[in-house]
N, C-alpha and C positions, 0 to 999 in steps of 0.2 A: 442209303447202308455200303461200308465200304470195310473191305477186307482188312482183319486185324490180327495182330500176331500174342500171345499169350506166353509167358518165363517160363521155362524149366528149368528148376531146380533139382540138386544132388540132393546124395542123403545127407549132408552137414551144412545145407543150404549154400552150396555155390551153386552160381550158374553156368548152365549146361546149355544155354543159348534161348533162343524161340522157335516155337511151334507156329505153322499159320491157322487159323481156326475159319469156317467157312464163316462170312458175313450174314447169311441167312438164320444164324444160328446165334452170334454173338456179338453181332454186328447192328442193331437196331438203334437208332438214335433216343437218346435219352427223353428228346422231344416227342417222340413216338410211343416210346416205353410209358410214358406219362399220361398220353392219350386211351390209354390201354388198360389204365389201373382197373376200372371198372369189369372190365372182363378177365382178371387175373384176381381178381375179387371172387365173381361170380366161380371159378373153376376150384379154388383153395377151396369156398364153404362147400360143393357140389363135393367135393373131396372127404372133407371131414364128415359130413353128413352121409356119407357111403360107408365109414368104418364105425357109425351106431349101428348097435344089434337089433337095437329096438324091438327087445323083448319084456320091457316092463310090463305091468299088466296087474290091477286092483281088481278085488270081487268087488260085484254089485250085489244089488238087493236081491238079486235072481240065484247069482252063485253062493253066497253068504245059507250054510247052513242052519236051518231051525226057519223059526217066523210062521210057520202055515195057519198059525191058527189065529183067529182074532182076538188083541188082545183082552177085551172086552167088549160088551154091545154097542151097538151104533149112537144109541141115546138110552136118558137117563141118569149116569152117572155124575152128571156135571165136568166129567174131564172133556178133554178133545178126544173129536175121535182117532181112531187107530184103527188101520188096518194089517198090520205087521211089525212086529218086535224088531225085525228085519230092514228096515224103513231105515234110510241116509240121519235122519235123525237120532234116531237111537244109539245108546253107545253099544259099542259089536255090529253094527248097523251095516248095510252096505254101502259103497263108496260112491259118490252122488261123479258122474263125470269124470272118473277115474281114465287112467291110462291104460290103454288094449295095445297088444303088441301090434308093430305097424313096422313097414321099411319106410326109411327115409332116403333109399334112393334119387338122386337125381337125374335127370336125361343129361351127358355133356358129351355133344359130339366131338369125335376122334380131332377134328382139325380146329376145335375150341382149346382142348388141351394139348395141343401140340404148338398154338399160336403162343400161349400164356408162358409156356417152359421156355419157349423162344425169347421172348420178353423178359421174363427177370432173369435169364443166363445174362443178356445184353447189359440189364440193368446191372448186374453183377461184376461182369467184364467193361463196363465204364467207368466204375468206380477202381477198378482193379484188383477186382476180388475174387479174381478167377484164374488157377496156376496149375500146370503138370509140374508133378513131382515123383521125380526117378526114388524110389524109397530106398533099394537095395541092400533089402534083408534078409538076402540069400537062402540057400538052400534049407534055415530054419526059420519060424517066425520069432521077431523082438522088437517087442513094444517100445523098447529101447530106442533103437534104430528108428523106427517108426517118430517118435517125439521127437528126435534129433531132426531128424528133414523136413517135418512139418511145423514145428516151431521156429523157424527162420521166418515162414514164411507168412504164418499164420497170428504167430504170437497164443495170445490164451481165448483168441475168439475162438467163437464156437462155429464149427467147418462140417461142412458135408463134402464126403471123403466118398471118390465114383471110381471104382476098380472093375475091371474085365473080369468074368466068371473065370478065367486062368489066373488069377491074384490070389491063389488059397493061404498061401504066405504072407502077405500083404493084409488081407482081411484078418487071418487071427492076428495079427500085428496092430491093428490100429483099436478094434473092437470094444478095447476096455478102458480108451484113452477116454474121459468123462466128458471131456467137449469136444468128439468127436459123435457124428452120425454116419455110420455105412453102409454103402448100397450098392449094387452092381450096374454097370451100363444101362441096360434094360429094365432097371426101374427106379431110373430119375425123373422125378416128377415135380411137376410145379408145388408144392407145398414145403417138399425138403428142401426147395434152393431157399423160397420165400424166409423160410425160418432159419437161416444158415448166414453166420456173415463172408463166410468165407467157401467158396467152392474149389475142392483140389480135387483134381483128377490125376490118377496113373499115367503112364505113358501110353501102356495098354488099353487102359479103361477110356482113354481119349479118344483114341483110335476106332474102338468100338462104337463108341455112343455115335460117333462122325459117320463112320458107315452107316448105321442103321437108319440114323435120320436122312442122309444123303441118296442112300442106293434107292431108295421106289421113287425121287425125283427124277435119278438115270432115269430108271425104267420109263416111266411115263413120258418123258422125250423120247 
């Protein structure tokens, strides 16, 4: 892994220089990323599974009302023997092997999720699809200014915008752009990077993300 730099652009797309990005977060080689695609896939599937409510349910024959009486006697009628009109083969009967409430959560260790995020961020960075943008929206939210800042960088591509918790006006400015999914630095995850063509950080969002991901390592050392 080698250190990399990310382009910083201004409110109208003009270049404001570059910023150094940690190699451990954005500098994984393309070959290493490719070899860890199964890990990325596992983390994404686990994230999607955790988002499922799991409240689906159907009534089986014991939960459907009625049917306590045997429809007809066991023998002598010439018809097939039946024990209840609420058996699955009857109209209005219970459902056989129907869905029941359950949890779809999968155990995904923190180290796996952190590694998967590093790989997908590096993949986007290797393709030149990670940037830092100074939105310069000022004291009042402005979607027009946000679009003007983003379009020269990402065009019409679907973009995940990462902000700091202090970027309230920036968040209000980009939230209604159809091609933008906005979240805060502490919410950035593998799925939202995988599904985006571009990842754009605000200056403050980039600093907050890097600080949160590098401070634990410094403390361990």
